[in-house]
C-alpha positions as CSV (number, residue, x, y, z in Angstrom):
1,M,0.0,0.0,0.0
2,S,1.3,3.5,-0.9
3,Q,1.3,6.4,1.5
4,V,1.0,10.1,0.5
5,V,3.7,12.3,1.9
6,R,3.3,16.0,1.6
7,I,6.5,18.0,1.4
8,P,7.3,21.7,0.6
9,I,7.9,22.5,-3.1
10,S,11.4,23.6,-2.2
11,L,12.2,20.1,-0.9
12,Y,10.5,18.5,-3.9
13,N,12.7,20.6,-6.2
14,R,15.8,19.5,-4.3
15,L,14.8,15.9,-4.7
16,S,14.1,16.4,-8.5
17,V,17.7,17.5,-9.0
18,H,18.8,14.0,-8.0
19,A,16.5,12.1,-10.3
20,N,17.8,10.3,-13.4
21,G,15.6,9.6,-16.4
22,F,12.3,8.2,-15.3
23,E,13.0,7.9,-11.6
24,T,10.1,8.8,-9.4
25,P,10.4,10.7,-6.1
26,A,10.2,7.4,-4.3
27,N,13.2,6.1,-6.3
28,V,15.2,9.3,-5.3
29,I,14.2,8.9,-1.6
30,E,15.2,5.3,-1.7
31,N,18.6,6.2,-3.3
32,I,19.2,8.8,-0.6
33,L,18.3,6.3,2.2
34,N,20.7,3.7,0.6
35,Y,23.5,6.2,0.4
36,Y,22.9,7.3,4.0
37,E,22.7,3.8,5.4
38,K,25.9,2.8,3.4
39,H,27.9,5.7,4.7
40,K,26.7,5.4,8.3
41,G,27.7,1.8,8.3
42,L,24.1,0.6,8.7
43,K,22.7,-2.5,7.2
44,P,20.3,-1.5,4.4
45,T,16.8,-2.6,4.9
46,P,15.5,-4.3,1.7
47,P,12.1,-3.2,0.6
48,S,9.3,-5.6,1.5
49,P,8.2,-8.1,-1.2
50,L,5.0,-6.0,-1.5
51,S,6.9,-2.7,-2.1
52,P,5.6,-0.7,-5.1
53,V,9.3,0.0,-6.0
54,K,9.9,-3.8,-6.4
55,Q,6.8,-4.4,-8.4
56,S,7.8,-1.7,-10.9
57,T,8.1,-2.6,-14.5
58,H,11.2,-0.3,-14.6
59,L,14.7,-1.7,-13.9
60,E,16.7,0.8,-11.9
61,I,20.4,0.9,-12.9
62,V,22.8,2.9,-10.6
63,Y,26.3,3.7,-11.9
64,Y,29.4,4.4,-9.8
65,P,30.7,7.0,-10.4
66,T,27.4,8.9,-10.7
67,S,26.8,8.7,-14.4
68,E,26.8,6.2,-17.2
69,Q,29.4,8.3,-19.1
70,S,31.8,8.4,-16.2
71,F,31.4,4.7,-15.6
72,K,32.0,3.9,-19.3
73,K,35.3,5.9,-19.2
74,L,36.5,3.7,-16.3
75,L,35.2,0.5,-17.8
76,L,37.3,1.2,-21.0
77,Q,40.4,1.4,-18.8
78,T,39.7,-1.5,-16.5
79,K,37.8,-3.9,-18.8
80,K,36.1,-5.3,-15.7
81,A,33.2,-4.3,-13.5
82,Y,31.0,-5.6,-10.8
83,I,27.2,-5.7,-10.7
84,L,25.2,-5.8,-7.5
85,L,21.8,-7.3,-8.3
86,H,18.9,-6.6,-5.9
87,K,16.1,-9.1,-6.1
88,Q,12.4,-9.1,-5.1
89,D,12.9,-11.8,-2.5
90,G,15.2,-9.5,-0.5
91,T,18.4,-11.2,-1.6
92,S,21.3,-9.7,-3.5
93,E,24.3,-11.0,-5.4
94,I,27.4,-9.6,-7.0
95,K,28.3,-10.6,-10.6
96,V,31.6,-10.0,-12.4
97,W,31.4,-8.3,-15.8
98,N,34.5,-9.2,-17.9
99,A,34.3,-6.5,-20.6
100,N,37.3,-7.4,-22.7
101,N,35.4,-6.8,-26.0
102,F,33.9,-3.5,-24.8
103,D,35.1,-0.5,-26.8
104,K,34.4,3.2,-27.3
105,I,31.4,2.6,-29.5
106,S,29.9,0.0,-27.2
107,K,26.8,1.0,-25.3
108,V,26.9,0.3,-21.5
109,N,23.1,-0.1,-21.0
110,G,22.8,-2.3,-24.1
111,N,25.6,-4.6,-23.0
112,L,24.1,-4.9,-19.5
113,R,20.6,-5.6,-20.7
114,S,21.7,-8.2,-23.3
115,G,24.1,-9.8,-20.8
116,Q,23.9,-9.9,-17.0
117,L,20.5,-8.2,-16.9
118,R,18.8,-10.2,-19.7
119,G,15.5,-11.5,-18.4
120,W,15.7,-9.3,-15.3
121,K,11.9,-9.5,-14.7
122,S,11.8,-13.3,-14.7
123,K,14.9,-13.4,-12.4
124,G,13.2,-11.1,-9.9
125,I,15.8,-8.3,-10.3
126,Y,14.5,-4.8,-9.6
127,K,17.7,-2.9,-9.3
128,A,21.4,-3.2,-10.4
129,E,24.3,-1.2,-9.1
130,V,27.4,-1.2,-11.4
131,S,30.9,-0.2,-10.6
132,T,34.5,-0.9,-11.6
133,N,35.4,-0.8,-7.9
134,L,34.0,-3.6,-5.8
135,N,34.3,-1.4,-2.7
136,D,31.5,0.8,-4.1
137,L,29.0,-2.0,-3.8
138,K,27.6,-3.4,-0.6
139,A,25.6,-6.7,-0.8
């Protein structure tokens, strides 16, 4: 069940600055909570199986550093990345992406969706965090 939260427009505008693409305010708030919990050393609380975020038909992909372009630049150097998959059942797992054939004209999102994230709905994946540095990801 969803709850309505009323916030001042100034706070809403601050949240909207942190949204990427089709993210909703709920996605932005969840990202802020994840960041806060990670940097305070708290164990993240996975959303409940009935969470509207998990039932979404949209796959959230988070890049470290903060943009797909910055990530691509690092991936071209390292040729290796790590993908933290968050699943609807509350579990998560880290996959290794060996990107030896990835080049300047390759598309990050396309490679992910045709590789490690292929069939994400049927695998119960609702979010993927991607980084060339394993320390950026907390399972």
